[in-house]
N, C-alpha and C positions, 0 to 999 in steps of 0.2 A: 537484465535490466528496460530492455524493451516490454516485454508485459508490465512492467511497474506502470510506465508513461503509456499505455495506452489505457492501463484500468483508473490513471487518477486521471486522466485527459479529460474519459467518457463522463466522468460526476464534478469534474470543474465546471466554474463561470466562464460563460463564452468571454473571449479577447483578455482571459486574467496567467497572473502570470506563474509560471511552472518552471521549478527550483529544481536543478538536476547537481547532483553534488558525487565526490567520490574524494576518499580519504583512507590513507592509510593506519589504522588504529592496533598496536604492538605490532602483533603479525601477522594478522590480517587487512583487508581492505571494505572496506566500506561505500556500498552503494548506496544510493537515496534519492529519493522525489518527493518535494513538499507543495503543496499546492495552498490556494488561500480563500477554499472552493466551503462549500457548509459544516466541514466536520461531519464526524460521526459519533455520535452519542455513547457516552463514555458506559453502559450498559450493554451497548453489543458488540466492544471491543474483545471482548477474552473468545469471540464466536467466526471472525472476522475471517479468520482461515479455517474456516469448517468448510469441507464439500457441501454444495451446495447452497451456503449459506449468503443471505442477501439481506442488506438492512432493508429494514421494511420501510416504504415510501420513497425508495430512490430508481431511479428509472434510465438506468444505463442499460435496461435491455439483455443482461448478459444469465448466464446460467448459473452463478454461483463456484463457480469452478478455476476462474482465476490463481485467484489469490493460493488456493489448498494446492493446485499444480504448482505453483510457484515455491511454497514450502515444501514440497517434497523433493523438488529437486533441486533446490537448497542444500535441504538437508541432505541429501544423498551426496552432497557433496561437501558435509562435517560444516555445513556453514550454518548461520542461524536467521533468523527473519525476524522484522518489530516494524510497531506502527504507533505514532504517537499521534494524539485528536483532540481538538479540542470542539465541541460543535458552534458552529457559527465561524469556524476560526478559520478549516481550516486539516491537511491531515499532514502526514510525514511518515512516508515508508520505505524500509531501509531492509538491508542486509550484507550479512558480513562472509566473504570467504577468504 
């Protein structure tokens, strides 16, 4: 969860609200972080968890490995990871374990 907060905070507008949530869904627990930042264009969503991928035009200064590593760790624990985003409206990253 910490890595999600760090990742999304780097792309959120200054002083914007970040929403953290935890919910039990069936036999799993979902952890989510959501912002009202710039969001991600739909064409980039299929690549967002790929190694070294960075959304063009973002200024996060990372390597493109954070979400890829998160995905590998979560999947090693039989979990799933997802993103929902609307460009101009923000993003919601979640994982279930």
